[in-house]
N, C-alpha and C positions, 0 to 999 in steps of 0.2 A: 724271317724268310730264309730258307736254306741257301747257302752260298752257291750250290750247284745250279739251282734254277735261275738265280739272278745273273750268273755269269754266262750261262749257255744260251739263253733266249736270243740275244743278238747274234750269237755265232750260228745257231740253227737257222735263223732268218737269213743270214748271209749266204748260206749254202743254197737257199731256195729263191732268193730275190735279187742277187747281184750277178748271177751268171748271165752273160750277154745272150740275147735271143738271136735266132738265125738271121734276123733282119738287121741286127746291129753288129758292126765290126768289133772285134776284140780290142779293148783299149791298149794304147801304147803306154806301158806303165812308167817308163822313164820320162816321156814327154809330159804325161799327166802330172807327175810329181814335180817336174821342173817348172812347168808353166803355172800351176796353181801356187807353188811356193813363191815364184817370182812376182806374180800378181799380188799375192798377200804382202810381200815385202814392200812393193810400191805403195799399196794402200796404207800400210802402217807408216811408211815414210811421209806420205801426204798427211796422215793423221798427226804426226809429231812435228811437222814442219814449223808451226807457229811457236813451238816451245822456246827456242832460242832467239827467234826473231820477233817475239811479242812486243818488246819496247819499240822497235823500229816500225813494225806494222801499226801499232796503236798511234804512234806519232804521225805516220803518213795518212792514216784515216781519221785523225783527230778524235780518237776514241777515249772517253773519260775512264778513269780507273773503275768506276762502278759498273761499266759495261764491258770490261775486258774479258769477263767470263764468257761472253757470247763469242768472242774471237776463238776461244779454245773449245767451246762446247758445241759449235755448229756441226762438226763432223760426227761426234758421238751421238748427237741428237738425231741426225739422219740415220745413223747406224741402228740405234736402239729402236727407232720407230718402225723400221722396215725390215729388220733381219728376220723376224718371224714369217712375215708374208713372203719375203724373198725365198726363204727355205721351202715353204710350201709350193710356191710357183716353180722352183727348180725341180722338186720331186715330181710335180704334175706335168709340167710343160717342157722339160728338158734341162738338165743341169748344164750341159755345154752351152745351150742357147742363152740361159740366164747369165752364165759366167762371162761369156764373150760380150754380151750387151752391157753388163756391169763394168767390165774392164774398159771398154770403149767409152762409156759415159764418164768414167772416172777421169780418163785422159782429157776429154772435152771440158768438163766442169773445172778441173784443176787449172787448165790453161786460162779459162775465163776468169777464175779467181784472181789471176795476176793483173787483170785489167780493171778491177773494181776500184772505186774512189771513195766509197763511204762505208761506215761500219756495217750497216744493214745489208748492203749489197754483198760485202765480203762474207757476212754471216750466212746469207742466202746461198752463196756459192759453196760455202763449207757444208751446209746442210745437204745440198745436192751431191757433193762429194761423198758424204756419209751414206746417202741413199744408194749411190753407185757402188760404194765399197760393201754395203750390205749384200747386194746381189752377188758379187764375186766371192765374198767370204763365206756366205751360207752355202753356195753351190760348190765351192772348192772341195770341202770335206766330203760332200756327196760324190763328187767325181773320184776322189781318192778311195772311198770305200768301194765304189764300183770297180775301180782298177785293181784294188788289192783286197779281194774277198777273203783271203786266208788270214787268220789272226796274227801270224808272225810278220807277214808282209805289211799288214795294217799297222802293227805296232811301230815298225820302222818308218812307214810313210807319215803317220801322224806325228811321230817324234821330229822328223825333218820339217814338216809343216809348222809345228809349234816353234821350232828353232828359228824359222824365218819370220815368225811374228816378232820374236826378240830381235832378229837381225834388222828388220825394218825399223823398229823403234830405235835401234842403235845407230843406223845410218842416216835416218831422217835429220836429226839435229846437226850431224857432221856435214852432210851435203849442203843443207841450207845455210849453215854457218860459214862454209867455205866459199859460197857464192856471194859476192859483195852486195847484190841487190835481191831483196826477198821476192820481188816480182819475177825476176829471171829464174829464181829457184823453182817457183811454181810452174813456169814454162818447161823447165827440164823434166820435172816429175810428170807433167802431163804428156810429154813426148814419150817417156818411158812406158807409161800405161798404154798408149796407143800402139807401140811396138809389140808389147805382150799380147794385146787384143788381136792384132793381125796374125801373129804366130799361132795363137790359140784357135782361131777360126779354121786354120789349115790342119793342125796336128791333133786336136782332141776328138774323141769319139763321144757320141750322144748316149745318154742313159736317162731313164725316168722311172717313176713308180706311180703311175696315174691312179687317182682315186675316183675320178669323175666329179661333176659338180662345178660350181663357179668359184673364183677366188674370193676369199673372205675380205671383201672391201670394207664392210661395216666394222669388222674387227680391227682392220688396219687404221681406219679413221679414228675410232674411239680410243685405241691404244696410243696413237700418235698425239692426239689432243691431250690425253692424260699426261703424257710425258712432257709436252711443251708446258703445260700448266705447272708441273712439278719443278721443272728447271727454272721457269720464270719466277716462281715463288722463292726458290733458294737464292737466285740472283738478286732479287729485290730485298731479300731478308738482310742483306748487308747494311741497309739503311734503317733497319728496325724490324724485328721479327714480330712485333705485336701490332703492326699497322694493318688496316683493313684490307688493302689489296693483297698482302701476303696471305692472310687468312682465307680470303675468298678464293685465291688461286689454289691453295692447298685443299680446300673443300671441293673445288672443281676437279682436282686431280683424283681425289678419292671417289667422287661420284662417277667420273668417267671410267675409272678402273672397275668399279662395280658394274657399270653398263657393259664394259668389255667382257667381263666374266659371263654376264647374262647372254651376250651375243654368242660367245664361244660355246655355251651349253646348248644353244638352239640350232646353230648352223650345222649342216651335214658335213662340211669340209672346213673345220676350224683351222686357224693359224697354228694353234697349239692344242694338243689333246690334253685336256685338264686331268684326265685319269692318270697321266704320267706322274702327276704330283704325288701319287701314292707309292711311287718307286723310290727307294732310298737313293739309288744311284743318280736318278734324275734330279732329286732334291740336292744332293751333294754337288752335282755339276752346276746347277743353277745358283746355289749359295756361293760356290767357289767363284763363279763369274761375277756375281754381284759384289762380293767383298774385294775381289781383285780390282774392280773399278773404283770402289769407295776408298780403299786403303792405299793401294799401290799407284794406280793411274792418277787418282786425285792428287796425291802428293807430288809425284814426279812430273806432272803436267805443268805445275806452276813453280816448282823449285828452280828451274833454270832462270826464270824471270826474277825470282827472289835473289839469286846469286848475283845477277847483273846489277840489281838495284841496291843491294846492301854491301857487296864486296867490290863493286866496280869492275867486274870481269867483262871482257868483250864477248861478243856472241860466239866467236870461235873458241876462246878459252873455256867458255861454259860448255860448248859442245864436246870438247875433249874430256872435260871433267865428267860430264854426263855419260860419256862413252865407257867409263870404268864400270858403271852400273849396267848399262844396256848391253855392252859387249860381253861382259861376263855372263849376263843372262842368256845371250845367244849361245855361248860355248856350253853352258850347263844344260840348256834345253836340248842341244844337239846330242849330248852324251847321256841324257837321263834315261834313254831307252834301255841302257844297261842295268837299270834298277828293276826291270821287269822280272817278276818271280821272287824278288827279295822284299819289295815294298809295294803295297797296293797303290793305285792312283789316288785313293782317298787319303791314305796316310802321307803320300807325297805332297798333296795339297796342304795338309795340316803342317808338315815340316816347312814348306815354302812360306806359309803365313808366319810361323814362329820366327824364321830367319829374317823376314821383312821387318817384323816388329823389333827384333834385336838391332837391325841396321838403323832403323829410324831413331831408336833410343840412343844409339851410339853417336848420332849426329847432333844431339841436343847441345846447345850452347856454342856451336861452331860459328854461326853467323853473327851472334851477339859478340863473340870474341874477335870477329874480323879475320878468322883464320880458315882458309880453304883446305889446308892439309888436314885439319881435324875432321873433315868430312870423309876422308879416304876410307878408314876402316868400315864406317857405316855403309858407304856406297858399295864396297866389296861384299859385305854380308848380305845386304839387300839384293844385290845382283844375283847371288846364288839362289836366294829365295824366289826371285822373279823367274829365273830359269826353270826351277822345279814347277812353279805354277803354270808356266806357258807350255811345258811338256805334258803335264797331267791333264789339264783342262780339255784339250781336243780329244784325247783318247777317251776320257770319261764321258764326254758329250756324245760320241758315236756309240759307245758301249751301253749308254743308258736308254737307248730306244731301239726298236727293231731296225735291222740294217736297211730295209727299203725306205725308212724315214730318216736316213742319216742327215740329209740336208736340214730337215726340220729340227732334229736334235742339236745340230751345230748352231742353227739360227737361234734356238732358245737359249743355249748357254751364252752365246755372244750377245744376245739381247740383254740378258741380265748383267753381263759385263759392262756394256756401254750405258745402261741405266745407272749402274753404280758410278761409272766414269762421269756422266753428266752431273749427278748429285755430288760426287766427290770433288770435282773441279770447282763447282759453285760454292760448296762448303769450305773448301780450302782457301779460296780467294776471300770469302766473307770473313773467316777466322783470322787470316793473315793481315788483312787490311783494316779490320775493326779493332785490333788490339791496341790498348792504350799505351803500350810500351814501344811502339814502332814496328817496322817490318821484321826486324831481327827477332824481337820477342814474339811476334806473331808466327814466325817460322817455327819457333820452339813449340808453340801451342799446336800448330798443325802437325808436327812430327809426333807429338805425344798422342794426339787423337788418332792419327794413322796407325800407330803402334797398338793402341787399344782396340781399334776395329779389327786389325789383323789377328790379334790374340782371340778375340771373340769369334772370328771366323774359324780359327783352328779348333777351338773347343766345339763349335757347332758341327763341323764336318765329322769329327770323331764321335760326337754324341749321336749323330744321324746313323752312323754305322752300328753303334752299340744298341740303339733303340730298335733297329731293323733286324738284329741278329736273332 
């Protein structure tokens, strides 16, 4: 497909679909960018909160090692299950409305998570936090595209938004590690989300791209059940991949996914337009999100717990070490917009995956040697790679669909990201804890697998471009 057609379709749609109607006030660009970025940062802080507090949380909730994947996977499960439907609802019923509702719900559910006393109640709270985060994340990029219809402004805005994804990931472990009680940390994050929701209700302008019809509830149910089955199978696989329950859950996931595709083909208002899968940009965005979850989030979600259990680091020491990766990711994502015109988002994705692979391989043997300084070069290299990924993914996701469907495009990319995250976390814990050589040896296995997945993603993204040329 000629590059001209692929690049200009979203931009042409932007000029016709994102201009405010006379009944809608012109959006406040600064307020839109500030509030959507702030809410995104809080959502990612909530997402990463259990990373450094996992040992304490598991002890308080009496969670066995085999079930600790659920403590980490609750939020990405809710995110992956509802991002697509949240994006469609935002486009159809109002991006500001869905954004404010999601941010408010995040505050309430995060505060309630601090009060839970069992593993399953905490997991349920985390799933609802993920559902709330899905609403605000999917609608936030739609609000940004509406507020920044010109390509130059959109490049800057999506770059800042992507940087705050990294910023939230960076601050989450530091904030929760600095607060002595993990329950109090959740209360603080809940209060922050409620403040952003109140400000957003007053300062943001409404926008929508209605298609008519009803929400795709059948698609949401079948997709959500397919994802739950997949995550349950990966979690139970730790105790034996050939057991009957694991096989049945995997078969159920495949069957439900097939049913979801059938539903999407028949409904007049699908959660995701399957014809987009014929667009190379959409495929690159989706594959980039999926492998970011599998390779990057899967590794770094459980690595802090591994550091505490193998090297004896405290939660705060782990948070500061983790900040080398996530803080550098934030800085790189914030500056990556300067690469525009020099390197395409697709090649930026490939470079980000290659750097992550290099960083993961550089960390091999560090935990087995009991030396945290040996982790530093790998954390720095992987941090640069993560920053490039977080900057390229949101831009590619909104460019891969017509501008009036920006929230759906964002939701699709992030859905694949958190599907990968769910699978990656479950796979990481299964590999790390089932290794015969102990957790340190298991960490090396996990890092090697993460590097291999990242290199596969880099090749796949480039191959998609070459095949579509």
